[in-house]
C-alpha positions in Angstrom: -0.1 -0.2 -0.2 1.5 3.4 -0.8 2.2 6.1 1.7 0.0 8.7 0.0 -3.1 6.0 0.2 -2.3 5.6 4.1 -2.4 9.2 4.9 -5.6 9.7 3.0 -7.0 7.1 4.9 -5.7 8.0 8.3 -7.4 11.9 7.7 -10.6 10.1 7.0 -11.0 7.4 9.7 -9.7 9.7 12.7 -11.2 13.1 11.1 -12.1 14.7 14.6 -7.8 15.0 15.2 -7.1 15.9 12.0 -9.6 18.7 12.1 -8.5 20.0 15.4 -5.0 19.7 14.2 -6.1 21.5 11.1 -8.1 24.3 13.3 -4.8 24.8 15.5 -2.5 25.3 12.5 -5.0 27.9 11.1 -5.2 30.1 14.1 -1.5 30.2 14.2 -1.3 31.4 10.6 -4.1 33.3 11.2 -2.8 35.1 14.0 0.3 35.8 12.4 -1.2 37.3 9.4 -3.5 39.3 11.1 -1.0 41.1 13.2 1.2 41.5 9.9 -2.2 43.1 8.6 -2.6 45.6 11.4 0.8 46.5 11.7 0.7 47.5 8.0 -2.3 49.3 8.2 -1.4 51.3 11.1 1.7 52.4 9.1 -0.3 53.2 5.8 -3.1 55.3 8.2 0.1 56.9 9.7 1.0 58.1 6.2 -2.0 59.2 5.0 -2.7 61.3 8.1 0.7 62.9 7.8 0.4 63.3 4.4 -3.0 65.2 4.6 -1.5 67.1 7.8 1.2 68.1 5.6 -0.8 68.9 2.4 -3.3 70.9 4.9 -0.5 72.9 6.3 0.7 73.7 2.6 -2.6 74.8 1.5 -3.5 77.0 4.6 0.2 78.4 4.5 -0.3 79.0 0.8 -3.6 80.9 1.5 -1.9 83.0 4.3 1.1 84.0 1.9 -1.7 85.0 -0.6 -3.5 86.8 2.2 -0.4 88.3 3.3 0.6 89.4 -0.4 -2.6 91.2 -0.6 -2.7 92.9 2.6 0.8 94.3 2.4 0.2 95.8 -1.0 -2.3 98.4 0.9 -0.8 98.1 4.3 1.9 100.7 5.5 5.5 100.0 6.9 8.2 101.3 8.5 11.6 102.9 7.2 14.2 104.3 9.3 16.8 106.9 7.1 20.4 107.1 8.1 23.5 109.2 7.1 25.3 107.2 4.4 28.5 106.9 6.3 26.8 105.5 9.3 27.8 102.1 10.1 25.3 99.6 10.5 26.7 97.0 12.7 27.3 100.3 15.3 23.8 101.5 14.8 22.2 97.8 15.8 24.6 97.8 18.6 23.9 101.0 20.2 20.3 101.3 18.7 21.0 104.8 17.6 23.4 106.6 15.2 26.3 107.9 15.9 26.9 110.0 12.7 24.9 113.1 11.8 23.3 114.7 8.4 21.7 118.2 7.9 18.2 118.7 9.6 17.0 120.0 6.3 17.0 116.7 4.6 14.1 116.0 6.5 12.4 119.0 5.1 13.7 118.5 1.8 12.2 114.9 2.0 8.6 116.3 3.1 8.9 118.9 -0.1 9.5 116.7 -2.5 6.1 115.1 -2.9 7.4 111.7 -2.1 4.4 109.5 -2.9 5.0 106.6 -0.8 5.7 108.1 2.6 3.0 109.4 4.8 4.8 110.6 8.1 7.9 111.9 8.7 9.7 112.8 11.6 13.6 113.9 12.3 15.3 113.2 15.7 18.7 113.7 17.4 19.6 110.8 19.6 22.5 110.6 21.9 23.7 108.8 25.1 24.7 111.6 27.2 25.9 112.0 31.2 22.8 113.3 33.4 25.2 115.1 35.6 22.9 117.2 37.9 21.2 113.2 38.5 24.7 111.7 38.4 22.9 109.0 35.5 23.5 108.2 31.9 20.1 108.7 29.9 19.3 108.4 26.1 18.5 112.1 25.2 16.0 112.2 22.2 15.3 115.5 20.5 12.2 115.5 18.4 10.1 118.4 16.3 7.0 118.7 14.5 6.1 116.0 12.1 6.6 117.4 8.8 3.7 117.2 6.4 4.6 115.4 3.0 4.0 118.6 0.4 4.8 119.3 -2.6 5.8 123.0 -2.2 8.8 124.5 -1.3 11.4 123.4 1.6 9.9 126.0 4.0 7.3 123.6 4.6 6.5 123.9 8.3 4.1 121.2 10.7 0.5 121.0 9.7 -0.9 122.0 12.8 2.1 123.4 14.4 3.1 121.2 16.9 6.1 119.1 17.8 5.7 115.6 18.0 7.8 112.7 19.9 8.7 109.3 17.8 9.5 106.4 20.0 13.1 105.4 19.5 13.8 102.9 16.6 13.7 100.0 19.0 10.1 100.4 19.8 8.1 102.5 16.9 5.1 104.3 18.1 1.6 103.0 17.3 0.2 104.1 14.2 -3.2 105.3 15.7 -3.7 109.0 14.3 -4.8 112.2 16.0 -6.4 115.1 13.5 -4.1 117.6 12.2 -5.0 120.5 10.3 -4.7 120.5 6.4 -2.9 123.3 4.3 -4.4 124.3 1.6 -3.5 124.3 -2.5 -1.6 121.3 -3.4 -0.7 120.0 0.3 -0.6 116.7 1.2 -0.4 117.1 5.0 -0.8 114.0 7.3 -2.5 113.6 10.5 0.1 113.6 12.8 0.6 110.5 14.8 2.2 111.4 18.3 1.8 114.1 20.8 3.7 117.2 20.9 6.9 118.0 23.3 6.9 122.1 23.1 10.1 123.9 24.2 10.9 124.0 27.9 9.1 120.5 28.2 10.2 116.9 28.6 8.6 113.4 28.2 10.5 110.8 30.8 10.8 106.9 30.3 9.3 105.1 32.8 12.6 104.1 34.9 13.2 107.8 35.1 10.5 109.1 36.3 10.1 106.4 39.0 13.6 106.1 40.3 13.7 110.1 40.2 10.2 110.1 41.8 9.3 113.0 39.0 5.5 113.5 38.5 3.7 115.4 35.7 4.4 119.3 36.0 7.7 118.7 38.2 10.5 120.7 37.0 14.1 119.1 36.7 17.6 120.4 35.5 19.3 118.7 32.5 22.5 120.0 31.6 22.4 123.5 33.0 18.7 124.2 31.4 15.5 123.3 33.5 12.6 121.3 32.1 8.9 120.7 33.0 7.9 117.1 32.9 5.0 117.0 30.4 4.4 113.2 30.3 5.5 110.3 32.5 5.5 107.3 30.0 4.8 103.7 30.8 7.1 100.6 31.2 8.1 99.5 27.7 11.2 96.8 28.7 13.0 98.9 26.5 15.7 101.5 26.2 12.8 103.7 26.1 12.6 103.5 30.1 15.4 105.3 30.0 15.0 107.6 27.4 14.2 111.5 27.8 12.4 113.8 25.1 12.6 117.1 24.4 12.2 119.3 21.7 14.8 118.8 18.6 16.1 122.6 18.6 17.0 122.5 22.4 18.8 119.1 21.9 20.8 120.2 19.5 21.7 123.3 21.5 22.7 120.9 24.6 24.9 118.5 22.3 26.2 121.3 20.5 24.9 120.1 17.1 22.8 123.0 15.8 21.0 121.9 12.4 22.1 118.2 12.6 19.7 115.1 13.3 20.9 111.7 13.2 17.8 109.7 12.0 14.7 110.2 10.2 11.7 107.7 10.8 9.4 107.2 7.9 5.9 105.9 9.0 3.1 103.9 7.2 5.2 104.0 3.9 2.9 102.3 0.9 4.1 101.0 -2.3 2.6 98.4 -4.6 5.8 96.9 -6.1 6.9 93.6 -5.2 10.1 94.9 -3.7 8.8 97.6 -1.8 12.0 98.5 0.4 14.2 98.7 -3.1 11.3 100.9 -4.6 11.5 103.3 -1.5 15.0 102.9 -1.6 15.5 104.2 -4.6 13.0 106.9 -4.1 14.7 108.2 -1.4 18.3 107.8 -2.8 17.1 110.2 -5.7 16.1 112.8 -3.0 19.0 112.3 -0.3 21.7 110.6 -2.3 23.6 110.9 1.0 21.5 108.5 3.1 20.4 104.8 3.8 17.3 103.4 4.4 16.5 100.2 6.3 13.4 98.6 7.1 12.6 98.9 10.5 9.6 97.0 13.0 6.9 97.4 10.3 3.9 95.9 10.0 4.8 93.5 7.1 7.7 92.3 9.1 5.0 90.9 11.7 2.8 89.7 9.3 6.0 87.7 8.0 6.8 86.8 11.4 3.5 85.5 12.1 3.4 83.6 9.0 6.7 82.1 10.0 5.3 81.1 13.1 2.0 79.6 11.8 4.6 77.5 9.6 6.7 76.5 12.7 3.5 75.6 14.5 2.0 73.4 11.6 5.5 71.8 11.0 5.4 71.0 15.0 1.7 69.6 15.0 3.1 67.4 12.3 6.2 65.9 13.9 4.1 66.0 17.3 1.2 63.5 15.3 4.3 61.7 13.7 5.7 60.8 17.1 2.7 60.2 18.7 1.7 57.6 15.5 5.0 56.2 15.9 4.9 55.2 19.4 1.4 53.8 19.0 2.9 51.9 16.3 5.5 50.9 18.7 3.2 49.7 21.5 1.5 47.6 18.7 4.7 45.8 17.6 5.8 45.1 21.2 2.0 43.7 21.7 2.5 41.5 18.7 6.0 40.5 19.6 4.5 39.4 22.6 1.3 37.6 21.3 2.1 36.4 18.1 4.9 34.4 19.5 3.0 32.8 22.4 -0.3 31.8 19.9 2.2 29.9 17.9 4.0 28.4 20.9 0.9 27.2 22.1 -0.7 26.2 18.6 2.6 24.2 18.1 1.9 22.4 21.6 -1.3 21.8 20.7 -0.8 20.2 17.2 2.5 18.2 19.2 0.0 17.0 21.5 -2.6 16.2 18.7 0.1 14.2 17.5 1.1 12.1 20.0 -2.4 11.3 20.7 -2.5 9.8 17.2 0.5 7.9 17.2 -0.8 6.2 20.3 -4.2 5.4 18.9 -2.4 4.0 15.5 0.3 2.1 17.6 -1.2 -1.3 16.9 -1.5 0.0 13.1 1.8 1.0 13.0 3.2 -2.2 14.6 1.4 -4.1 11.9 3.0 -1.8 9.2 6.3 -2.8 10.5 5.3 -6.4 10.8 4.7 -6.3 7.0 8.2 -4.5 6.3 7.4 -1.1 6.3 10.9 0.6 7.4 11.3 3.5 9.9 11.8 6.1 7.3 8.0 5.4 6.0 6.5 5.6 9.5 8.3 8.9 10.1 7.1 9.8 6.6 3.7 8.4 7.5 3.3 10.7 10.7 5.3 13.8 9.4 3.8 14.0 5.7 0.4 13.7 7.7 1.4 16.7 9.9 2.7 18.5 6.8 -0.2 18.4 5.0 -2.4 19.6 7.7 0.0 22.3 8.1 0.0 23.3 4.5 -4.0 23.4 4.3 -3.9 25.3 7.8 -1.7 27.7 6.6 -3.7 28.3 3.7 -6.8 28.6 5.2 -5.3 30.5 8.0 -4.0 33.3 5.4 -7.0 34.0 4.0 -9.0 33.9 6.6 -6.5 36.2 8.7 -6.7 38.7 6.1 -10.7 38.5 5.5 -11.3 39.1 9.1 -8.9 41.8 9.8 -10.3 43.3 6.2 -13.9 43.1 7.8 -12.9 44.3 11.4 -11.4 47.4 10.2 -13.0 48.2 6.8 -10.8 51.2 6.5 -8.9 52.2 2.9 -5.4 51.7 4.9 -6.6 48.2 5.6 -7.9 47.2 2.0 -4.5 48.6 1.3 -2.6 46.7 3.9 -4.5 43.3 2.5 -3.6 44.0 -0.7 0.1 44.3 0.0 -0.1 41.1 1.7 -1.4 39.3 -1.1 2.1 39.6 -2.8 3.7 36.4 -3.7 6.3 36.5 -1.4 4.0 36.8 1.8 1.9 33.9 0.3 4.8 31.8 0.0 6.2 32.3 3.5 2.8 31.6 4.7 2.8 28.2 2.7 6.2 27.5 4.3 5.4 28.6 8.2 2.3 26.2 8.7 3.8 23.0 7.2 7.4 23.8 9.3 5.5 24.4 12.6 3.6 21.3 11.6 6.2 19.4 11.1 8.6 20.9 14.1 5.5 19.8 16.3 4.9 16.4 15.0 8.8 15.3 15.2 8.9 14.0 18.5 5.5 12.0 18.5 7.0 10.5 14.8 10.4 9.4 16.5 8.7 7.9 19.1 6.4 5.9 17.2 9.8 4.7 15.2 10.9 3.4 18.7 8.1 1.2 19.8 8.9 -2.7 19.5 6.1 -4.0 17.1 6.1 -7.6 18.8 5.7 -5.9 22.3 2.3 -3.9 20.5 1.1 -6.7 18.9 1.4 -8.6 22.3 -0.5 -6.2 24.1 -2.9 -5.8 21.2 
């Protein structure tokens, strides 16, 4: 009788043992395939989520950039005009210019009819020793805001008052106060800041607090008496140690008649793509011995806000990727513990079922050996049966595992994971894994079957 016929008869006559062995192999391979599918589905879902978030972030940033472009075409920004020979490194270090330029530069700029600048505020700043109070302060001399006109160089402030810009490190707010307009072709703008008349002074927070000076108090600075016209709130900048007076008085105290070291141009408007370059060209045409820098503009604030939004978007994507990675690692650790345990349990069950099968067939094996069937054939009888059950169980378990997780999850990512696991390499792996597990579990029972003495078995039977 051929070995294949014996195996088929065995499967048919002892069907319960065969079915239990088949189910055990099916469960083992099904658990393995389901774990692989779940891990792959999680990875694909993570990639899809991250891709969607990146696309959403790109879309939002593109919309933000477009909105900013449209807004900044109409939105004012601020520039600082400095002497051409001023070293910018020194300027940024000291936060004021050491070089000076003629005061009439501001008048020339205002009377040129420049279309891109709305407010012009000349100033003279210098760090001085306040000997009467034994401290160092930043003295800032300012004059009235110059109206932008197309008239001659003798233009005067629109409302005849003097105005006080904040130091370049902290630009003033752009809320406007009414001013008078001149007739004719004047383009006088509303002044932005309160005035500092002659004989008056505005004190930064640290100065009036530490010196106990209040509104209306008088003090002496470099031999000249001033009355406190305003005590400024705390800024947390060099404004807190600054002292504002009228420009002409500052020029007298510093022995710099007719000189300034900065022109602050506020709410500049330009529709060109290179707005700063356009204004630089216009200012250079009028004041060739100057240089222009953009300073604390709303446009820069918008750009910084966009950069922050972009950074927050990237951070959110990174956090989501890290969270999904941690979840995937947890699933991998869980699968790494459960799947080997399931394979071990199934292997033990297959071994026990094979051992039971060998014990039930002990008399049959003794008769076959008496009829001349060798040890190799007896091993083949037991092992081939186990391999056949393992092969069928792996195929059914592979298909059942994929169908189960797909029906349970039902997501596009799971469908993609199932399609990927239907690749030939995975099918071959499953086809090999089932028989190998069954053969390993049935090896000891098969070996025991070959070690039994047929004569003893027949005598007992």
